[in-house]
C-alpha positions in Angstrom: 124.3 -62.8 -50.1 122.8 -62.6 -46.6 121.7 -65.1 -44.0 122.1 -66.5 -40.5 124.7 -69.0 -39.3 122.0 -71.0 -37.7 120.9 -72.1 -41.1 124.3 -71.8 -42.9 127.2 -72.9 -40.7 130.7 -71.1 -40.7 132.6 -73.9 -42.5 129.9 -74.3 -45.2 130.0 -70.5 -45.7 133.8 -70.4 -45.9 133.7 -73.3 -48.3 131.2 -71.6 -50.6 133.2 -68.4 -50.8 136.4 -70.4 -51.4 135.1 -72.6 -54.1 133.3 -69.8 -55.9 136.5 -67.8 -55.8 134.7 -64.7 -54.5 136.2 -61.3 -54.0 134.7 -59.2 -51.2 134.1 -58.9 -47.5 132.0 -61.2 -45.4 130.6 -59.4 -42.3 129.1 -61.4 -39.4 127.4 -59.9 -36.3 126.3 -61.6 -33.1 124.3 -58.7 -31.6 123.2 -60.6 -28.5 126.9 -61.3 -27.7 128.4 -58.1 -28.9 130.7 -60.0 -31.2 131.5 -59.3 -34.9 133.9 -60.3 -37.6 135.0 -59.1 -41.0 136.6 -61.6 -43.4 138.0 -60.3 -46.7 138.6 -62.5 -49.7 140.3 -62.1 -53.1 139.6 -64.8 -55.7 138.4 -67.1 -52.9 141.5 -66.7 -50.7 141.3 -65.1 -47.3 143.5 -62.0 -47.3 142.4 -60.2 -44.1 140.4 -60.8 -41.0 139.2 -58.6 -38.2 137.5 -60.3 -35.3 136.3 -58.7 -32.1 139.3 -57.0 -30.4 141.7 -58.7 -32.8 141.5 -56.1 -35.6 144.2 -57.6 -37.8 146.4 -54.5 -37.7 150.1 -55.0 -38.0 150.8 -53.7 -34.5 148.2 -56.1 -33.0 149.5 -59.2 -34.8 153.2 -58.4 -34.1 152.4 -57.8 -30.4 150.4 -61.0 -30.2 153.3 -63.2 -31.4 155.8 -61.3 -29.2 157.7 -59.4 -31.8 157.0 -56.1 -30.0 155.9 -55.4 -26.5 152.9 -53.3 -25.4 154.9 -50.1 -24.9 156.3 -50.4 -28.4 152.9 -51.3 -29.7 151.3 -48.2 -28.2 153.9 -46.0 -29.8 153.8 -47.8 -33.2 150.0 -47.7 -33.3 150.1 -43.9 -33.6 152.4 -44.1 -36.5 150.2 -46.7 -38.2 147.1 -44.6 -37.7 148.8 -41.7 -39.6 150.8 -43.6 -42.3 149.1 -47.0 -42.5 150.3 -50.6 -41.9 152.3 -50.9 -45.2 154.5 -47.9 -44.4 154.9 -49.1 -40.8 155.9 -52.5 -42.0 158.6 -51.0 -44.4 159.9 -48.9 -41.5 160.2 -51.9 -39.2 162.0 -53.9 -41.8 164.4 -51.1 -42.7 165.2 -50.6 -39.0 165.9 -54.3 -38.6 163.2 -54.9 -35.9 161.4 -57.5 -38.0 161.8 -59.3 -41.3 159.3 -59.5 -44.1 158.9 -63.2 -43.2 158.2 -62.3 -39.6 155.3 -60.0 -40.7 153.8 -62.6 -43.1 154.0 -65.4 -40.4 152.4 -63.2 -37.8 149.5 -62.2 -40.1 148.9 -65.9 -41.1 149.0 -67.0 -37.5 146.4 -64.3 -36.6 144.2 -65.4 -39.5 144.4 -69.1 -38.6 143.6 -68.4 -35.0 140.7 -66.2 -35.9 139.3 -68.7 -38.5 139.3 -71.5 -36.0 137.5 -69.3 -33.5 135.0 -68.2 -36.1 134.3 -71.9 -37.0 132.9 -72.3 -33.5 130.2 -69.7 -34.0 126.7 -71.2 -34.2 124.6 -68.1 -34.6 124.9 -64.6 -36.1 123.7 -62.7 -39.1 126.0 -62.4 -42.1 126.2 -60.5 -45.4 128.7 -60.6 -48.2 129.7 -57.3 -49.9 130.9 -58.2 -53.4 134.2 -56.4 -54.4 134.7 -54.7 -51.1 138.2 -55.0 -49.6 140.1 -53.4 -46.8 141.9 -50.0 -47.4 145.1 -49.8 -49.4 147.0 -49.2 -46.1 146.4 -52.7 -44.9 148.8 -55.6 -45.6 146.9 -58.4 -47.4 148.3 -61.9 -47.1 146.5 -64.6 -49.2 145.6 -67.8 -47.4 144.2 -70.8 -49.2 141.3 -72.1 -47.1 140.7 -75.5 -48.6 143.1 -77.5 -46.4 142.2 -75.3 -43.4 138.5 -76.1 -43.8 139.3 -79.8 -44.0 141.3 -79.6 -40.7 138.5 -77.7 -39.0 135.9 -80.2 -40.0 138.1 -83.1 -38.8 138.6 -81.3 -35.5 134.8 -80.7 -35.2 134.2 -84.4 -35.8 136.8 -85.4 -33.2 135.2 -83.0 -30.7 131.8 -84.6 -31.3 133.4 -88.0 -30.5 135.1 -86.6 -27.4 131.7 -85.4 -26.1 130.6 -89.1 -26.3 133.8 -90.4 -24.8 134.0 -87.8 -22.0 130.4 -86.6 -21.7 131.0 -85.1 -18.2 133.8 -83.2 -16.6 132.8 -84.2 -13.1 135.1 -87.2 -13.2 138.6 -87.7 -11.9 141.9 -89.0 -13.3 144.4 -91.5 -12.0 147.7 -92.9 -13.4 147.4 -96.2 -15.1 149.5 -99.4 -14.4 150.8 -99.1 -17.9 152.4 -95.7 -16.9 155.1 -97.7 -15.1 156.6 -98.9 -18.4 156.8 -95.4 -19.9 160.2 -93.9 -20.5 161.1 -90.8 -18.4 161.7 -88.7 -21.5 158.1 -88.5 -22.5 157.3 -86.2 -25.5 154.3 -84.4 -24.1 153.0 -80.9 -24.7 153.1 -78.1 -22.1 149.3 -78.5 -21.6 149.7 -82.3 -21.1 152.4 -81.8 -18.5 150.2 -79.2 -16.7 147.3 -81.6 -16.5 149.5 -84.4 -15.3 150.7 -82.2 -12.5 147.2 -81.8 -11.2 146.2 -85.5 -11.3 145.1 -86.0 -7.7 142.5 -88.1 -6.0 140.0 -85.3 -5.4 140.5 -83.3 -8.6 137.8 -83.5 -11.2 138.4 -82.6 -14.9 136.3 -79.5 -14.3 138.5 -78.4 -11.4 141.7 -79.0 -13.5 140.2 -77.1 -16.5 139.4 -74.1 -14.2 142.8 -74.1 -12.6 144.5 -74.1 -16.0 142.0 -71.7 -17.6 141.1 -74.3 -20.3 137.7 -74.5 -21.9 135.7 -77.7 -21.8 136.9 -79.0 -25.2 140.5 -78.1 -24.5 140.6 -80.3 -21.4 138.8 -83.1 -23.2 141.4 -83.0 -26.0 144.4 -83.0 -23.6 143.0 -85.8 -21.4 142.1 -87.9 -24.5 145.8 -87.6 -25.7 147.0 -88.7 -22.3 144.6 -91.6 -22.3 145.8 -92.7 -25.7 149.4 -92.5 -24.4 148.3 -94.9 -21.7 149.2 -92.5 -18.9 145.9 -91.8 -17.2 142.4 -93.2 -17.0 139.0 -91.7 -16.0 137.5 -92.6 -12.7 134.1 -91.9 -11.3 134.2 -89.7 -8.2 131.3 -91.8 -6.8 133.2 -95.1 -7.1 133.6 -96.9 -3.8 137.2 -97.0 -2.5 139.3 -99.6 -4.3 141.1 -102.4 -2.6 144.1 -101.6 -0.5 147.3 -101.7 -2.5 150.0 -104.2 -1.6 153.3 -102.9 -0.3 154.9 -103.7 -3.7 152.1 -101.9 -5.6 152.2 -98.9 -3.4 156.0 -98.6 -3.8 155.7 -98.9 -7.6 153.0 -96.2 -7.6 155.1 -93.9 -5.5 158.0 -94.4 -7.9 155.9 -93.6 -10.9 154.4 -90.5 -9.4 157.9 -89.3 -8.2 159.3 -89.9 -11.7 156.5 -87.9 -13.4 156.9 -85.0 -10.9 160.6 -84.9 -11.4 160.2 -84.8 -15.2 157.7 -82.0 -14.9 159.9 -80.0 -12.6 162.8 -80.4 -14.9 161.0 -78.8 -17.8 
């Protein structure tokens, strides 16, 4: 099986391999971008994925989730190269550095992150090598893709709607009047608090995204959540100055902003 992602999208391709319960390795190359990925399946379940610099090795996934640091990773990589991931995993478990559950969770987390990234690819040539699997030294953790694919498709549809709702990032944010009734113990994510901290008169979404190192869809998702919570609203940067606030309105707004800042600083 060979083709191009332009004519056969990532989620459709993953769904086909999953439903057909294929065993083998799907290789994708984006030559113009220098990107590549290898996804291995056993009876339709994803068991291993290597994508660009994230090679799926035990050392790399444990380092990514913070179970080992870079210095430890460099040392363990030499051992893994000589004896393989399985032997390294047994050694780490025996020494008490990690548990079997830690290893499985780290590999699944790597796989989910890589699959979500792969789902964004819109071009690249692919081929499926029937029956080909990673070497016996690799740790294979089966992952059922059906629910994951459904979640990815839902996210893609939501992103399409967000592009209509927030077509441009050259707009600003301001706190809403409804924010005044919000409780101080707001249940917001770290990213949402970070965006709230940067809600200023002259800051556009593009500027906020750049400051927080978010991509265009990430900032749209966070802002949309804040809008749904009734905390902020979009404003055009070209809108004429609004009417002057009354003393009571200005005091209320200062209290709101102070409360939000104090909550953020207390995190």
